[in-house]
C-alpha positions as CSV (number, residue, x, y, z in Angstrom):
1,M,103.8,103.7,114.9
2,I,107.5,104.2,115.4
3,R,109.5,104.2,118.6
4,Y,112.6,106.5,119.0
5,A,115.3,106.4,121.6
6,L,115.7,110.0,122.6
7,S,118.1,111.9,124.9
8,C,117.9,115.5,126.2
9,A,120.7,118.1,126.5
10,K,121.3,116.9,130.1
11,G,122.0,113.4,129.0
12,H,118.7,111.7,130.1
13,S,117.7,108.8,127.9
14,F,114.1,107.8,127.2
15,D,111.9,106.3,124.5
16,S,108.8,107.7,122.9
17,W,106.3,106.6,120.3
18,F,105.2,108.6,117.3
19,P,102.6,107.9,114.5
20,D,105.5,108.3,111.9
21,S,108.9,109.9,111.5
22,S,107.5,113.2,110.3
23,A,105.3,113.5,113.4
24,Y,108.5,113.4,115.6
25,D,110.1,116.1,113.5
26,K,107.0,118.4,113.7
27,Q,106.5,117.9,117.4
28,A,110.2,118.4,118.2
29,K,110.3,121.6,116.1
30,R,107.4,123.0,118.1
31,G,109.0,122.1,121.4
32,L,106.3,119.5,122.2
33,V,108.8,116.6,122.8
34,T,110.2,117.0,126.3
35,C,112.3,115.0,128.6
36,P,110.2,113.2,131.3
37,H,113.1,113.5,133.8
38,C,113.8,117.2,133.6
39,G,111.3,118.7,131.2
40,S,113.9,120.0,128.7
41,A,112.6,120.5,125.2
42,K,116.2,120.2,123.8
43,V,115.7,116.6,122.8
44,E,117.5,114.7,120.0
45,K,117.2,111.2,118.6
46,A,119.7,108.9,120.1
47,I,121.7,106.3,118.2
48,M,119.7,103.0,118.1
49,A,119.9,99.8,116.2
50,P,117.5,99.5,113.3
51,R,114.6,97.1,113.6
52,L,114.5,94.9,110.6
53,A,111.5,92.9,109.4
54,G,112.0,89.3,108.4
55,T,111.8,88.3,104.8
56,R,109.3,85.9,103.4
57,K,110.3,82.9,101.3
58,R,107.8,80.4,99.9
59,G,105.1,81.5,102.2
60,K,107.1,81.1,105.4
61,T,108.3,83.9,107.7
62,E,111.9,83.7,108.7
63,A,112.7,84.8,112.2
64,P,116.1,85.9,113.6
65,E,118.3,83.0,114.8
66,G,117.1,81.7,118.1
67,T,113.6,83.2,117.8
68,P,110.7,80.9,117.0
69,A,108.8,81.7,113.8
70,A,105.3,83.1,114.3
71,A,102.4,80.9,113.2
72,P,100.6,82.1,110.0
73,G,97.9,84.8,110.9
74,N,99.5,85.6,114.3
75,Q,100.5,89.2,115.0
76,P,103.8,90.3,116.6
77,V,103.3,91.2,120.3
78,A,105.5,92.7,123.0
79,M,105.4,93.0,126.8
80,I,106.0,96.3,128.5
81,S,107.6,96.9,131.8
82,P,105.5,97.6,134.9
83,Q,106.9,101.2,134.8
84,E,105.7,101.7,131.2
85,Q,102.3,100.2,132.1
86,E,102.0,102.6,135.1
87,F,103.1,105.6,132.9
88,R,100.5,104.6,130.2
89,A,97.8,104.3,132.9
90,K,98.7,107.8,134.2
91,L,98.6,109.3,130.7
92,K,95.1,107.7,130.2
93,E,94.0,109.0,133.5
94,L,95.2,112.5,132.7
95,R,93.5,112.5,129.3
96,D,90.2,111.1,130.7
97,H,90.3,113.8,133.5
98,M,90.9,116.6,130.9
99,T,88.1,115.5,128.6
100,K,85.7,114.9,131.4
101,N,86.3,118.2,133.1
102,A,86.7,120.5,130.1
103,D,84.5,121.8,127.3
104,D,85.1,120.3,123.8
105,V,85.2,123.3,121.5
106,G,86.3,121.2,118.5
107,Q,87.7,123.2,115.5
108,K,87.2,126.5,117.4
109,F,90.0,125.7,119.9
110,P,92.4,128.4,118.6
111,E,89.7,131.0,118.6
112,E,88.4,130.1,122.1
113,A,92.0,129.9,123.5
114,R,92.8,133.4,122.2
115,K,89.6,134.9,123.6
116,M,90.5,133.5,127.1
117,H,94.2,134.6,126.7
118,Y,93.3,138.1,125.8
119,G,90.6,138.4,128.5
120,E,87.7,138.5,126.0
121,S,86.0,135.6,127.7
122,E,86.2,133.9,131.1
123,H,88.9,131.4,131.6
124,R,87.8,127.7,131.6
125,S,89.2,124.4,130.7
126,I,88.7,123.5,127.0
127,Y,90.0,121.0,124.5
128,G,89.7,120.7,120.8
129,V,91.6,120.6,117.5
130,A,94.3,122.8,116.1
131,S,96.4,122.4,113.0
132,P,100.2,122.5,113.5
133,D,100.2,126.0,112.0
134,E,97.4,127.2,114.4
135,A,99.2,125.6,117.3
136,K,102.5,127.4,116.4
137,A,100.7,130.7,116.1
138,L,99.1,130.2,119.5
139,A,102.5,129.4,121.0
140,D,104.1,132.5,119.3
141,E,101.4,134.6,120.9
142,G,102.1,133.2,124.3
143,V,98.9,131.2,124.7
144,E,99.6,128.3,127.0
145,F,98.2,125.0,126.0
146,M,99.3,121.4,125.8
147,P,98.5,118.4,123.5
148,V,96.0,115.9,124.8
149,P,98.0,112.6,125.3
150,I,97.3,110.0,122.6
151,L,98.1,106.4,123.5
152,P,99.0,103.6,121.1
153,D,95.8,101.8,122.2
154,D,93.8,104.7,120.8
155,R,95.0,103.9,117.2
156,N,94.1,100.2,117.4
């Protein structure tokens, strides 16, 4: 996982997590990265300090000056603000609501979404899987959809 500091065209700053650097590039290109303040899809990476890992010498981990070294076998941890915890809880609630109240169509998502968009089948809530190319084709056709939120906890 990688966290980027981002800013929109209106100057709003925010952070967002991505599985890797190419995931950000793909999502931003498709207009899926939007500002939580104004909804703008004109988002760019902001300047941020690099996060450097410590080096290992003779089996010991060196920590930055003033930081206690982690005991062997311990994992790095972080605390998130109450606002981030609330946002994460709301995303989980949204995802749980979507998956509970929609039909899982799996790999047939693009096909089913098109049928509903063109009036070939009755509109209903669905979710499933689409490749980046399939998602782009749907968006190009004007089919409205959104990615199901994925939280860092889902990958652990």
